[in-house]
Structures are given as structure tokens and as C-alpha cells.
One Martini backbone bead per residue (centre of mass of N, CA, C, O) as a GRO file, in nm:
protein
  424
    1MET     BB    1   0.096   0.035   0.022
    2SER     BB    2   0.027   0.376  -0.062
    3PHE     BB    3   0.089   0.668   0.109
    4PRO     BB    4   0.025   0.973   0.182
    5LEU     BB    5   0.126   1.278   0.231
    6ALA     BB    6   0.156   1.476   0.503
    7GLU     BB    7   0.049   1.741   0.661
    8HIS     BB    8   0.237   1.979   0.843
    9ARG     BB    9   0.101   2.036   1.173
   10ILE     BB   10   0.039   2.254   1.446
   11PHE     BB   11  -0.104   2.206   1.769
   12GLY     BB   12  -0.082   2.440   1.957
   13ASP     BB   13   0.139   2.452   2.280
   14MET     BB   14   0.254   2.134   2.355
   15THR     BB   15   0.537   2.220   2.228
   16THR     BB   16   0.892   2.167   2.171
   17GLN     BB   17   1.220   2.230   2.081
   18VAL     BB   18   1.437   1.973   1.948
   19PRO     BB   19   1.673   1.779   1.858
   20SER     BB   20   1.742   1.564   1.615
   21PRO     BB   21   1.923   1.316   1.468
   22SER     BB   22   1.972   1.527   1.214
   23GLY     BB   23   1.955   1.833   1.361
   24LYS     BB   24   1.665   1.876   1.345
   25PRO     BB   25   1.382   1.998   1.444
   26ILE     BB   26   1.147   1.872   1.679
   27LYS     BB   27   0.866   1.767   1.839
   28MET     BB   28   0.807   1.802   2.187
   29PRO     BB   29   0.720   1.770   2.488
   30ALA     BB   30   0.636   1.939   2.726
   31ASN     BB   31   0.743   2.020   3.042
   32ARG     BB   32   0.627   1.771   3.244
   33PRO     BB   33   0.580   1.597   3.530
   34ASP     BB   34   0.416   1.389   3.335
   35GLY     BB   35   0.461   1.179   3.111
   36PRO     BB   36   0.354   1.006   2.864
   37ARG     BB   37   0.201   0.708   2.799
   38ILE     BB   38   0.355   0.416   2.641
   39LEU     BB   39   0.281   0.140   2.453
   40LEU     BB   40   0.478  -0.170   2.437
   41THR     BB   41   0.472  -0.418   2.226
   42GLY     BB   42   0.735  -0.612   2.267
   43GLY     BB   43   0.941  -0.441   2.473
   44THR     BB   44   1.172  -0.680   2.534
   45GLY     BB   45   1.288  -0.660   2.277
   46TYR     BB   46   1.514  -0.541   2.073
   47ILE     BB   47   1.368  -0.282   1.966
   48GLY     BB   48   1.184  -0.211   2.206
   49SER     BB   49   1.405  -0.157   2.423
   50HIS     BB   50   1.547   0.078   2.274
   51THR     BB   51   1.294   0.254   2.255
   52ALA     BB   52   1.240   0.287   2.554
   53LEU     BB   53   1.500   0.444   2.608
   54VAL     BB   54   1.440   0.685   2.422
   55LEU     BB   55   1.174   0.771   2.550
   56MET     BB   56   1.287   0.836   2.830
   57GLY     BB   57   1.487   1.057   2.724
   58ALA     BB   58   1.210   1.229   2.621
   59GLY     BB   59   0.978   1.188   2.871
   60TYR     BB   60   0.863   0.922   2.854
   61ARG     BB   61   0.635   0.643   2.963
   62PRO     BB   62   0.678   0.321   2.959
   63VAL     BB   63   0.477   0.036   2.866
   64ILE     BB   64   0.505  -0.319   2.901
   65LEU     BB   65   0.405  -0.576   2.664
   66ASP     BB   66   0.471  -0.932   2.718
   67ASN     BB   67   0.516  -1.295   2.662
   68LEU     BB   68   0.820  -1.401   2.634
   69GLY     BB   69   0.871  -1.582   2.374
   70ASN     BB   70   1.156  -1.394   2.268
   71SER     BB   71   1.222  -1.297   2.571
   72ARG     BB   72   1.323  -1.094   2.864
   73GLN     BB   73   1.259  -0.955   3.176
   74GLU     BB   74   1.553  -0.844   3.242
   75VAL     BB   75   1.538  -0.591   3.064
   76ILE     BB   76   1.410  -0.403   3.267
   77ALA     BB   77   1.657  -0.384   3.454
   78ASP     BB   78   1.848  -0.274   3.236
   79LEU     BB   79   1.697  -0.010   3.186
   80ARG     BB   80   1.726   0.098   3.472
   81ARG     BB   81   2.032   0.093   3.483
   82ILE     BB   82   2.088   0.291   3.253
   83ASN     BB   83   1.885   0.520   3.397
   84GLY     BB   84   1.885   0.497   3.718
   85LEU     BB   85   1.663   0.302   3.806
   86GLY     BB   86   1.471   0.175   4.103
   87GLY     BB   87   1.203   0.132   4.032
   88CYS     BB   88   0.947  -0.132   4.049
   89SER     BB   89   0.744  -0.305   3.792
   90VAL     BB   90   0.504  -0.577   3.811
   91ASP     BB   91   0.196  -0.578   3.720
   92GLY     BB   92   0.179  -0.284   3.885
   93GLU     BB   93   0.413  -0.332   4.096
   94ARG     BB   94   0.591  -0.168   4.317
   95GLY     BB   95   0.901  -0.114   4.430
   96GLY     BB   96   1.178  -0.003   4.536
   97GLU     BB   97   1.398   0.217   4.636
   98ILE     BB   98   1.642   0.438   4.628
   99LYS     BB   99   1.987   0.385   4.725
  100ASN     BB  100   2.151   0.528   4.472
  101ARG     BB  101   2.238   0.862   4.337
  102ASP     BB  102   2.518   0.822   4.164
  103HIS     BB  103   2.396   0.758   3.871
  104PHE     BB  104   2.396   1.034   3.798
  105PRO     BB  105   2.471   1.256   3.587
  106ALA     BB  106   2.572   1.519   3.480
  107LYS     BB  107   2.335   1.758   3.532
  108SER     BB  108   2.093   1.630   3.696
  109GLU     BB  109   1.938   1.873   3.805
  110GLU     BB  110   1.869   1.986   3.530
  111ASN     BB  111   1.736   1.722   3.417
  112ARG     BB  112   1.494   1.724   3.621
  113GLU     BB  113   1.371   1.998   3.472
  114ARG     BB  114   1.463   1.860   3.205
  115PHE     BB  115   1.516   1.667   2.893
  116GLY     BB  116   1.782   1.746   2.833
  117GLU     BB  117   1.993   1.844   2.580
  118ASN     BB  118   2.014   1.546   2.410
  119PRO     BB  119   1.842   1.253   2.377
  120HIS     BB  120   1.983   1.156   2.091
  121LYS     BB  121   2.249   1.120   2.190
  122ALA     BB  122   2.498   0.920   2.196
  123GLY     BB  123   2.489   0.796   2.525
  124ALA     BB  124   2.288   0.953   2.662
  125SER     BB  125   2.166   1.047   2.956
  126SER     BB  126   1.874   1.015   3.123
  127ALA     BB  127   1.599   1.160   3.266
  128PRO     BB  128   1.370   1.202   3.468
  129SER     BB  129   1.013   1.292   3.450
  130ARG     BB  130   1.070   1.386   3.752
  131PRO     BB  131   1.141   1.532   4.029
  132ILE     BB  132   1.404   1.506   4.280
  133HIS     BB  133   1.406   1.542   4.635
  134PRO     BB  134   1.339   1.347   4.834
  135ALA     BB  135   1.481   1.056   4.952
  136SER     BB  136   1.193   0.896   4.935
  137ASP     BB  137   1.177   0.924   4.659
  138ARG     BB  138   1.090   0.826   4.320
  139LEU     BB  139   1.144   0.689   4.043
  140PRO     BB  140   1.043   0.590   3.764
  141ASP     BB  141   0.890   0.333   3.633
  142ILE     BB  142   0.846   0.003   3.454
  143PRO     BB  143   0.590  -0.126   3.341
  144PHE     BB  144   0.489  -0.480   3.352
  145VAL     BB  145   0.309  -0.693   3.119
  146ARG     BB  146   0.207  -1.019   3.110
  147GLY     BB  147   0.122  -1.082   2.766
  148ASP     BB  148  -0.117  -1.090   2.503
  149VAL     BB  149  -0.249  -0.923   2.230
  150ARG     BB  150  -0.497  -1.135   2.208
  151ASP     BB  151  -0.579  -1.005   2.486
  152THR     BB  152  -0.811  -0.774   2.491
  153GLU     BB  153  -0.870  -0.731   2.793
  154LEU     BB  154  -0.581  -0.678   2.889
  155VAL     BB  155  -0.520  -0.443   2.705
  156GLY     BB  156  -0.751  -0.265   2.804
  157ARG     BB  157  -0.661  -0.242   3.099
  158THR     BB  158  -0.388  -0.112   3.036
  159LEU     BB  159  -0.488   0.141   2.894
  160ALA     BB  160  -0.653   0.243   3.140
  161GLU     BB  161  -0.457   0.235   3.386
  162TYR     BB  162  -0.222   0.419   3.212
  163ASP     BB  163  -0.319   0.624   3.014
  164ILE     BB  164  -0.281   0.582   2.711
  165ARG     BB  165  -0.167   0.753   2.413
  166ALA     BB  166   0.018   0.525   2.273
  167VAL     BB  167   0.123   0.275   2.023
  168LEU     BB  168   0.386   0.029   2.005
  169HIS     BB  169   0.406  -0.237   1.758
  170PHE     BB  170   0.618  -0.531   1.803
  171ALA     BB  171   0.460  -0.772   1.819
  172GLY     BB  172   0.595  -1.086   1.700
  173LEU     BB  173   0.683  -1.274   1.442
  174LYS     BB  174   1.026  -1.281   1.243
  175ALA     BB  175   1.097  -1.549   1.081
  176VAL     BB  176   1.126  -1.639   0.768
  177GLY     BB  177   1.183  -1.945   0.773
  178GLU     BB  178   0.966  -2.018   0.986
  179SER     BB  179   0.719  -1.914   0.821
  180VAL     BB  180   0.729  -2.148   0.614
  181GLU     BB  181   0.676  -2.377   0.839
  182ARG     BB  182   0.463  -2.158   1.018
  183PRO     BB  183   0.220  -1.981   0.896
  184MET     BB  184  -0.020  -1.988   1.104
  185ASP     BB  185   0.135  -1.865   1.340
  186TYR     BB  186   0.183  -1.592   1.198
  187TYR     BB  187  -0.111  -1.512   1.153
  188ALA     BB  188  -0.205  -1.535   1.446
  189ASN     BB  189   0.002  -1.339   1.575
  190ASN     BB  190   0.013  -1.092   1.377
  191VAL     BB  191  -0.279  -1.046   1.275
  192GLN     BB  192  -0.463  -1.117   1.517
  193GLY     BB  193  -0.308  -0.945   1.720
  194THR     BB  194  -0.375  -0.674   1.581
  195ILE     BB  195  -0.679  -0.688   1.596
  196SER     BB  196  -0.700  -0.698   1.904
  197LEU     BB  197  -0.555  -0.434   1.957
  198LEU     BB  198  -0.747  -0.247   1.796
  199GLN     BB  199  -0.997  -0.307   1.961
  200ALA     BB  200  -0.889  -0.200   2.228
  201MET     BB  201  -0.820   0.084   2.135
  202ASP     BB  202  -1.104   0.168   2.040
  203ASN     BB  203  -1.251   0.118   2.314
  204HIS     BB  204  -1.025   0.347   2.447
  205ALA     BB  205  -0.943   0.585   2.256
  206VAL     BB  206  -0.671   0.466   2.110
  207ARG     BB  207  -0.534   0.624   1.792
  208ARG     BB  208  -0.218   0.571   1.824
  209LEU     BB  209   0.009   0.420   1.576
  210ILE     BB  210   0.301   0.208   1.567
  211PHE     BB  211   0.425   0.004   1.311
  212SER     BB  212   0.610  -0.296   1.279
  213SER     BB  213   0.759  -0.334   1.000
  214SER     BB  214   0.889  -0.422   0.662
  215ALA     BB  215   1.090  -0.472   0.377
  216THR     BB  216   0.943  -0.744   0.293
  217VAL     BB  217   0.698  -0.611   0.141
  218TYR     BB  218   0.858  -0.578  -0.141
  219GLY     BB  219   1.052  -0.787  -0.205
  220ASP     BB  220   1.180  -0.793  -0.496
  221PRO     BB  221   1.369  -0.574  -0.643
  222GLN     BB  222   1.312  -0.336  -0.910
  223TYR     BB  223   1.474  -0.114  -0.747
  224LEU     BB  224   1.741   0.126  -0.672
  225PRO     BB  225   1.636   0.247  -0.429
  226ILE     BB  226   1.394   0.188  -0.195
  227ASP     BB  227   1.079   0.309  -0.193
  228GLU     BB  228   0.745   0.362  -0.100
  229ALA     BB  229   0.652   0.315  -0.416
  230HIS     BB  230   0.714   0.041  -0.413
  231PRO     BB  231   0.618  -0.251  -0.467
  232THR     BB  232   0.411  -0.493  -0.294
  233ARG     BB  233   0.579  -0.835  -0.289
  234PRO     BB  234   0.578  -1.070  -0.098
  235THR     BB  235   0.769  -1.402  -0.050
  236ASN     BB  236   0.660  -1.450   0.251
  237PRO     BB  237   0.478  -1.494   0.532
  238TYR     BB  238   0.594  -1.267   0.697
  239GLY     BB  239   0.559  -1.041   0.485
  240ARG     BB  240   0.251  -1.089   0.452
  241THR     BB  241   0.167  -1.005   0.734
  242LYS     BB  242   0.262  -0.713   0.706
  243TRP     BB  243   0.091  -0.645   0.460
  244HIS     BB  244  -0.188  -0.708   0.578
  245ILE     BB  245  -0.171  -0.501   0.803
  246GLU     BB  246  -0.140  -0.251   0.630
  247GLU     BB  247  -0.408  -0.288   0.482
  248MET     BB  248  -0.584  -0.282   0.736
  249LEU     BB  249  -0.497   0.001   0.831
  250GLY     BB  250  -0.600   0.146   0.580
  251ASP     BB  251  -0.897   0.072   0.622
  252LEU     BB  252  -0.930   0.198   0.898
  253ALA     BB  253  -0.844   0.491   0.825
  254GLY     BB  254  -1.067   0.518   0.599
  255SER     BB  255  -1.314   0.481   0.821
  256ASP     BB  256  -1.132   0.659   1.046
  257ASN     BB  257  -1.012   0.989   1.113
  258ARG     BB  258  -0.892   0.942   1.417
  259TRP     BB  259  -0.656   0.811   1.307
  260ARG     BB  260  -0.293   0.751   1.378
  261ILE     BB  261  -0.054   0.616   1.140
  262ALA     BB  262   0.265   0.433   1.146
  263CYS     BB  263   0.470   0.271   0.906
  264LEU     BB  264   0.767   0.083   0.971
  265ARG     BB  265   1.030   0.002   0.743
  266TYR     BB  266   1.258  -0.218   0.793
  267PHE     BB  267   1.563  -0.336   0.758
  268ASN     BB  268   1.883  -0.398   0.916
  269PRO     BB  269   1.911  -0.457   1.234
  270VAL     BB  270   2.185  -0.353   1.448
  271GLY     BB  271   2.340  -0.380   1.734
  272ALA     BB  272   2.389  -0.165   2.036
  273HIS     BB  273   2.402  -0.044   2.318
  274GLU     BB  274   2.684   0.101   2.463
  275SER     BB  275   2.663  -0.057   2.742
  276GLY     BB  276   2.587  -0.379   2.680
  277LEU     BB  277   2.294  -0.461   2.816
  278ILE     BB  278   2.160  -0.431   2.534
  279GLY     BB  279   2.032  -0.659   2.271
  280GLU     BB  280   2.080  -0.922   2.064
  281ARG     BB  281   1.877  -1.226   2.165
  282PRO     BB  282   1.833  -1.507   2.038
  283SER     BB  283   1.617  -1.792   2.094
  284GLY     BB  284   1.716  -1.894   1.818
  285ILE     BB  285   1.749  -1.851   1.508
  286PRO     BB  286   1.897  -1.629   1.346
  287ASN     BB  287   1.800  -1.350   1.114
  288ASN     BB  288   2.105  -1.253   1.094
  289LEU     BB  289   2.441  -1.186   1.063
  290MET     BB  290   2.565  -1.077   1.336
  291PRO     BB  291   2.543  -1.323   1.536
  292TYR     BB  292   2.733  -1.501   1.371
  293ILE     BB  293   2.985  -1.329   1.382
  294ALA     BB  294   2.999  -1.320   1.695
  295ASP     BB  295   3.029  -1.628   1.733
  296VAL     BB  296   3.297  -1.649   1.588
  297ALA     BB  297   3.458  -1.444   1.761
  298ALA     BB  298   3.387  -1.621   2.034
  299GLY     BB  299   3.413  -1.944   1.940
  300ASN     BB  300   3.122  -2.092   1.872
  301LEU     BB  301   3.227  -2.078   1.577
  302PRO     BB  302   3.445  -2.170   1.322
  303HIS     BB  303   3.254  -2.032   1.096
  304LEU     BB  304   3.138  -1.855   0.813
  305ASN     BB  305   2.865  -1.858   0.608
  306VAL     BB  306   2.871  -1.762   0.263
  307PHE     BB  307   2.598  -1.692   0.056
  308GLY     BB  308   2.749  -1.624  -0.202
  309SER     BB  309   3.004  -1.513  -0.476
  310ASP     BB  310   2.827  -1.416  -0.768
  311TYR     BB  311   2.737  -1.143  -0.745
  312ASP     BB  312   2.644  -0.813  -0.860
  313THR     BB  313   2.896  -0.693  -0.679
  314ILE     BB  314   3.176  -0.573  -0.536
  315ASP     BB  315   3.239  -0.904  -0.414
  316GLY     BB  316   2.980  -1.118  -0.462
  317THR     BB  317   2.814  -1.031  -0.221
  318GLY     BB  318   2.570  -0.951  -0.031
  319VAL     BB  319   2.351  -0.662  -0.005
  320ARG     BB  320   2.283  -0.441   0.276
  321ASP     BB  321   2.079  -0.250   0.506
  322TYR     BB  322   2.236  -0.131   0.783
  323ILE     BB  323   2.096  -0.056   1.111
  324HIS     BB  324   2.098   0.101   1.391
  325VAL     BB  325   1.899   0.050   1.663
  326MET     BB  326   1.910   0.348   1.765
  327ASP     BB  327   1.812   0.476   1.509
  328LEU     BB  328   1.547   0.323   1.502
  329ALA     BB  329   1.440   0.426   1.772
  330GLU     BB  330   1.444   0.729   1.684
  331GLY     BB  331   1.230   0.686   1.464
  332HIS     BB  332   0.996   0.638   1.664
  333LEU     BB  333   1.003   0.911   1.797
  334ALA     BB  334   0.951   1.076   1.541
  335ALA     BB  335   0.678   0.935   1.478
  336LEU     BB  336   0.531   1.012   1.735
  337GLU     BB  337   0.542   1.320   1.680
  338TYR     BB  338   0.399   1.308   1.407
  339LEU     BB  339   0.119   1.213   1.517
  340GLU     BB  340   0.065   1.498   1.660
  341THR     BB  341   0.063   1.663   1.355
  342GLN     BB  342  -0.092   1.508   1.164
  343THR     BB  343  -0.364   1.474   0.911
  344THR     BB  344  -0.302   1.210   0.824
  345THR     BB  345  -0.387   0.882   0.909
  346ILE     BB  346  -0.160   0.751   0.707
  347ASP     BB  347   0.182   0.614   0.699
  348ALA     BB  348   0.501   0.544   0.531
  349PHE     BB  349   0.841   0.424   0.634
  350ASN     BB  350   1.168   0.419   0.584
  351LEU     BB  351   1.430   0.241   0.778
  352GLY     BB  352   1.742   0.359   0.675
  353THR     BB  353   2.054   0.456   0.521
  354GLY     BB  354   2.106   0.411   0.191
  355ASN     BB  355   2.319   0.178   0.241
  356GLY     BB  356   2.537  -0.073   0.119
  357PHE     BB  357   2.658  -0.392   0.253
  358SER     BB  358   2.861  -0.641   0.251
  359VAL     BB  359   2.961  -0.923   0.394
  360LEU     BB  360   3.268  -0.863   0.380
  361GLU     BB  361   3.248  -0.580   0.502
  362MET     BB  362   3.133  -0.676   0.776
  363ILE     BB  363   3.366  -0.853   0.856
  364ARG     BB  364   3.586  -0.633   0.860
  365ALA     BB  365   3.446  -0.450   1.067
  366PHE     BB  366   3.440  -0.661   1.298
  367GLU     BB  367   3.740  -0.710   1.318
  368ALA     BB  368   3.810  -0.416   1.397
  369ALA     BB  369   3.622  -0.403   1.656
  370SER     BB  370   3.732  -0.689   1.801
  371GLY     BB  371   4.017  -0.825   1.708
  372LYS     BB  372   3.895  -1.056   1.529
  373LYS     BB  373   3.887  -1.336   1.351
  374ILE     BB  374   3.682  -1.422   1.051
  375PRO     BB  375   3.605  -1.704   0.943
  376TYR     BB  376   3.532  -1.817   0.601
  377ARG     BB  377   3.277  -1.959   0.377
  378PHE     BB  378   3.169  -2.060   0.084
  379ALA     BB  379   2.833  -2.083  -0.040
  380PRO     BB  380   2.558  -2.142  -0.167
  381ARG     BB  381   2.293  -2.023  -0.265
  382ARG     BB  382   1.987  -1.925  -0.154
  383PRO     BB  383   1.673  -1.949  -0.175
  384GLY     BB  384   1.564  -1.609  -0.244
  385ASP     BB  385   1.807  -1.465  -0.274
  386ILE     BB  386   1.964  -1.149  -0.307
  387ALA     BB  387   2.192  -0.918  -0.398
  388ALA     BB  388   2.019  -0.641  -0.329
  389CYS     BB  389   1.933  -0.409  -0.042
  390TYR     BB  390   1.809  -0.069  -0.029
  391ALA     BB  391   1.732   0.247   0.085
  392SER     BB  392   1.499   0.511   0.086
  393ALA     BB  393   1.499   0.789   0.341
  394ASP     BB  394   1.376   1.068   0.250
  395LYS     BB  395   1.096   1.080   0.380
  396ALA     BB  396   1.191   1.075   0.676
  397ALA     BB  397   1.359   1.332   0.658
  398VAL     BB  398   1.125   1.525   0.579
  399ARG     BB  399   0.884   1.433   0.780
  400LEU     BB  400   1.060   1.348   1.057
  401GLY     BB  401   1.362   1.446   1.089
  402TRP     BB  402   1.517   1.175   0.995
  403GLU     BB  403   1.840   0.999   1.040
  404ALA     BB  404   2.090   0.803   0.992
  405ARG     BB  405   2.428   0.820   1.183
  406ARG     BB  406   2.552   0.551   1.220
  407THR     BB  407   2.803   0.333   1.191
  408VAL     BB  408   2.934   0.032   1.123
  409GLU     BB  409   3.138   0.043   1.352
  410GLU     BB  410   2.925   0.092   1.574
  411MET     BB  411   2.766  -0.162   1.529
  412CYS     BB  412   3.000  -0.361   1.592
  413ARG     BB  413   3.081  -0.262   1.872
  414GLY     BB  414   2.807  -0.307   2.008
  415ALA     BB  415   2.776  -0.611   1.949
  416TRP     BB  416   3.040  -0.697   2.093
  417ARG     BB  417   2.989  -0.585   2.372
  418TYR     BB  418   2.735  -0.749   2.423
  419ARG     BB  419   2.860  -1.029   2.381
  420ILE     BB  420   3.078  -1.010   2.624
  421ILE     BB  421   2.874  -0.926   2.855
  422ARG     BB  422   2.593  -1.118   2.806
  423LEU     BB  423   2.722  -1.363   2.655
  424PRO     BB  424   2.862  -1.691   2.653
   0.00000   0.00000   0.00000
């Protein structure tokens, strides 16, 4: 589905200007004692957890709903640790008080009164969303609700209890190969899960949604770079679930102009937060190149299989658009602010760098970042693999004021740091 460009308009005076990841100003919430609550479905996952971190840095208060099917609840504690948060909430129950306030970064007093100098800056420590004065006071918690988005009643209770302003929908199954083997599971989780979520949202008048889509909706590229006008012809069940959801969201927005929806089409997210505390931790077979490279560097695999050496690319290996997960997370923040200002009910955006890197280029970059040699062997092409795929992210730059800014070297350093800190 191709969505129209939205007219960019500001309503009222509830926003202030802060720098965006691209250096251009975007609209942020005015400095309020309590930031708006945002529900993240699948929020303990790879992209969801990094987005929660970025949202907190911008003064929002995330509420996470996840069934922990392919993630871990310990991520909540890691997010608190990164942000210096001590309050604990699981299923709505608040935990202990802050024992040590030395976690605050420099200028913490100033940060308590406003949302930091630049919450988008790589590695910037974020401030709590309300001031801390008495020693007995608590920092904001991160509520966690264990449950499935297909449980409409549970989702509805969560929306009501936390007075949710918008939903970022990450929950779903995402392995292309697995989707071929288990297509009905993918339709049940991804499509039916989204239907249930939308029903709960509509019942509680929460009609701002950011949908975690994928570049797989495009299928085999007909031209490069891929822009949002490229035909959508997904070639596997996973991609088709994302396509069906986008079509469904388009129908919903067309029937009810109260909705504000952004579909974000990811390319290849890699890397990790610079702390090394959160990152990509596949519960099964990894879906992309980086975990395999990291496993070889760590000595868990003897070598990397490189599928295909005769593509029409710079070195014969496949080329993809790798984007740092923190850039991707910041794209969600930009989209969230966009929903506050747009007049069009639905729009779609590519989130990528606009640059393609080959498998061998990624291997060399990881070797430089880790100081480890990555042995590799060439193997035959896999069915369905394509030579190259990379994005045009011009629309996101113009409409969202966002662009990816972290380098491949930063992606590799972050992934390696997370690998040696967090994984055996």
C-alpha cells in the first residue's frame, strides 16, 4: 500500500523544539511533571527495548506488554540500570526505593527539571521525567505486563489503567525461514494479534499507533534504492503478514479519520546500546548476519558460511542496508511526534541508511571492531536470496526530520560489546 504524504501542521502550544537525530528540530512534549504513557507491545524484545530507552530519554513513560515468547523479563532491570532507575514494577506492582543516587550523570539537577540537552545524542544519559527532591521519593518505574496482544481484555485493562496515549506495536513472530515452516502461527500471532490490539485500542479511544513493519513487504527489488512507492510483493509468509496488516490498517484509517498511524518499514537492524547491557539475543536461530559473526568472533562457531560469492556486487557477496538499532529506535520517537502533528490518518516510512554493505565488508568491519579474526567459507546461494537491497530514506528525512547517523563501525562495536558482556 502506498500512503499519501501528510500535511505537517502543529496544533496548539503543547510542544517545544529539541534537536532530532538529523540535527533538525522536531516537536517534543512540553516539559510536564508526568510524561505521557506509551504502550510498547513486545517491548522487551530487541527493537522494543532500545526504543523504550529512547522514549525515556525524551520524557515519555513506557509501559511494556510482552508474553516473553522470544525475549526476557530481565531486560526491564537492564533498562532501569542504564537510566539509573530504582523503582520496580511488574504487573503494576511498584518495587523498592532508590538506594544510591550516584548513578545520575553530570548536570543531573538540571536534567531533572528538563528533558536533557539532547536526548538523541549517542550514549546520552536520560533524566527522570519528574523532579527528585526528598530522599524517600522514587524515580519513575517501568511497568511490565506479562501477556499476549491477542488477549483483548488484558490489553484494554492496560490501556485504561495507565492512561495510554499511543501504542508502539512490536509484538509478533519475525523469522522468515520459520514463517515458511509455520505459516499459520505467523498469521495467528501477527495478523490476529494486531486485530485484537486494534479492537482494544478503539474500545478505549487510543488511536495513535506506530506499527513495526518490514522491508520484506517489498519482495524482490525492482529498482534500487527502494522507496515507499516501490510495489509491495512479499515473497514469504512473514512478509505477507506485515503486508496484510498494513492493508488492514489502511482500511481502518480510511473508515475512521480519528486514527493516526505510522507504518515503519525496517531494513536490517544490528548493533546494540553502547552500555552493552541490552542488544540482540535470539532465542532460536538468528534472523540476520550479525549474531553469526559475533558467534564466530567469540569462538562459538568455527567459521561463517557466506551464501553466494557470484552476485553482481562489489565483491560478489550479498549487499544489505544495515541500520543501527539506536537509529531505528530514534526513528520511532520521531514517528511518535509526527503522529501528534499530522493530518493524514496513515503513512509509511522506510527506516534505513540508504547505503548497502556486502557480507565481506561487514566481516572486515567486525574484525576491526573486535580485534578478532572471522574465518569464513563460501557456500551456494540460498533459494530466494537476492543480490542487493537498500533503502531510500528520503521521505523519513523530510517528513520525520530523521536520518540514520551511526556508522557500520559503531554497529559492530556495539554488537561485540553486548556479546562479550551479556552472552556466554
